[in-house]
C-alpha positions as CSV (number, residue, x, y, z in Angstrom):
1,X,13.2,-2.3,15.6
2,X,16.7,-3.7,13.7
3,X,18.2,-1.4,10.4
4,X,16.5,-3.4,7.8
5,X,13.1,-2.6,9.1
6,X,12.0,0.3,7.0
7,X,13.8,-1.3,4.0
8,X,11.7,-4.6,3.8
9,X,8.4,-2.0,5.4
10,X,8.6,-0.2,2.3
11,X,9.2,-3.8,0.5
12,X,5.5,-4.8,2.1
13,X,3.7,-1.9,0.8
14,X,5.2,-2.0,-2.8
15,X,4.2,-5.5,-2.6
16,X,0.8,-4.3,-1.4
17,X,0.5,-2.5,-3.8
18,X,1.2,-4.4,-7.3
19,X,-0.5,-7.3,-5.4
20,X,-4.1,-5.1,-5.4
21,X,-3.5,-4.4,-9.2
22,X,-2.4,-7.5,-10.2
23,X,-5.0,-9.3,-8.5
24,X,-7.8,-6.9,-10.0
25,X,-6.0,-6.5,-13.8
26,X,-6.1,-10.5,-13.3
27,X,-9.7,-10.0,-12.0
28,X,-11.0,-8.1,-15.1
29,X,-8.9,-10.0,-17.5
30,X,-7.3,-7.0,-19.4
31,X,-4.1,-8.2,-19.2
32,X,-0.9,-8.7,-17.2
33,X,1.6,-7.4,-19.5
34,X,4.3,-5.0,-17.7
35,X,3.0,-2.4,-19.6
36,X,-0.8,-3.0,-18.4
37,X,0.1,-3.4,-15.1
38,X,2.6,-0.3,-14.4
39,X,-0.3,2.1,-16.0
40,X,-2.2,1.4,-13.7
41,X,0.4,0.8,-10.5
42,X,2.3,4.0,-11.1
43,X,-0.2,6.3,-9.6
44,X,-0.1,4.3,-6.3
45,X,3.0,3.4,-6.0
46,X,4.2,7.3,-6.6
47,X,1.4,7.9,-3.9
48,X,2.8,5.7,-1.9
49,X,6.3,6.7,-1.8
50,X,4.6,10.2,-1.3
51,X,2.9,9.0,2.4
52,X,6.1,7.5,2.6
53,X,7.9,11.0,2.4
54,X,5.0,12.8,4.2
55,X,4.5,10.8,7.6
56,X,8.2,10.0,7.7
57,X,7.2,6.2,7.9
58,X,10.8,4.8,8.3
59,X,10.5,6.1,11.4
60,X,8.2,3.7,12.7
61,X,7.4,2.0,9.8
62,X,5.4,-0.9,11.2
63,X,3.2,0.8,13.5
64,X,-0.4,1.2,12.7
65,X,-1.4,4.3,13.8
66,X,-0.3,6.9,12.3
67,X,2.5,5.7,10.3
68,X,0.1,2.2,9.0
69,X,-2.9,4.8,8.9
70,X,-2.0,8.0,7.1
71,X,0.1,5.9,4.6
72,X,-2.7,4.0,3.4
73,X,-5.0,7.0,3.2
74,X,-1.7,9.4,1.4
75,X,-2.1,5.7,-1.0
76,X,-5.6,5.6,-1.8
77,X,-6.2,9.2,-2.2
78,X,-3.1,10.1,-3.8
79,X,-3.1,7.4,-6.5
80,X,-7.1,8.4,-7.3
81,X,-6.1,12.1,-7.8
82,X,-3.5,11.1,-10.2
83,X,-5.6,8.8,-12.3
84,X,-8.1,11.4,-12.4
85,X,-5.4,13.9,-13.1
86,X,-4.3,11.6,-16.3
87,X,-7.7,11.1,-17.4
88,X,-8.3,7.6,-15.9
89,X,-11.8,7.0,-14.2
90,X,-12.5,6.4,-11.0
91,X,-15.9,4.9,-10.0
92,X,-16.9,4.6,-6.7
93,X,-17.2,0.5,-7.2
94,X,-13.2,0.9,-7.9
95,X,-12.6,3.6,-5.3
96,X,-14.3,1.2,-2.6
97,X,-12.5,-2.1,-3.3
98,X,-8.9,0.0,-3.8
99,X,-9.8,1.8,-0.2
100,X,-10.4,-2.1,1.3
101,X,-8.2,-3.8,-0.1
102,X,-5.2,-1.3,0.0
103,X,-6.2,-1.1,3.7
104,X,-6.6,-4.5,4.5
105,X,-3.1,-4.8,3.3
106,X,-1.4,-2.8,4.5
107,X,-2.5,-2.1,7.8
108,X,-2.9,-5.8,7.9
109,X,0.9,-6.8,7.7
110,X,1.5,-4.4,10.6
111,X,-1.0,-5.7,12.5
112,X,1.1,-9.5,11.8
113,X,4.3,-7.8,12.0
114,X,2.9,-5.8,15.8
115,X,1.3,-9.2,16.9
116,X,4.7,-11.5,16.3
117,X,6.8,-8.9,17.3
118,X,4.7,-8.9,21.1
119,X,4.7,-12.7,21.3
120,X,8.4,-12.8,20.8
121,X,8.5,-10.6,23.3
122,X,7.1,-12.7,26.1
123,X,9.1,-15.1,25.0
124,X,11.9,-13.8,25.3
């Protein structure tokens, strides 16, 4: 892949986490002010970065296995642990919604990117 793939992949992952937070805040009508979004987002953003470092995601950022799956797992688990460590709650419903949303988005954009790449290879 080209050299811009890793930064774009990281940006896509960051957008997925921020979309999760903004949609959740809007759905629960808890406010979309920057401090409110940032206080919910930071544990998951920090965990996402940790997931990238642990998996060396920049080496193959578009791969679903193992990169995408492990980035997703570290993002969810790390985000939940950070929330709990800072006194926030993490009810089962929140864990489930977070897990499903981030799985669909973090793995989904990778699946689409791989399908597009395969389609381009076939036409070339």
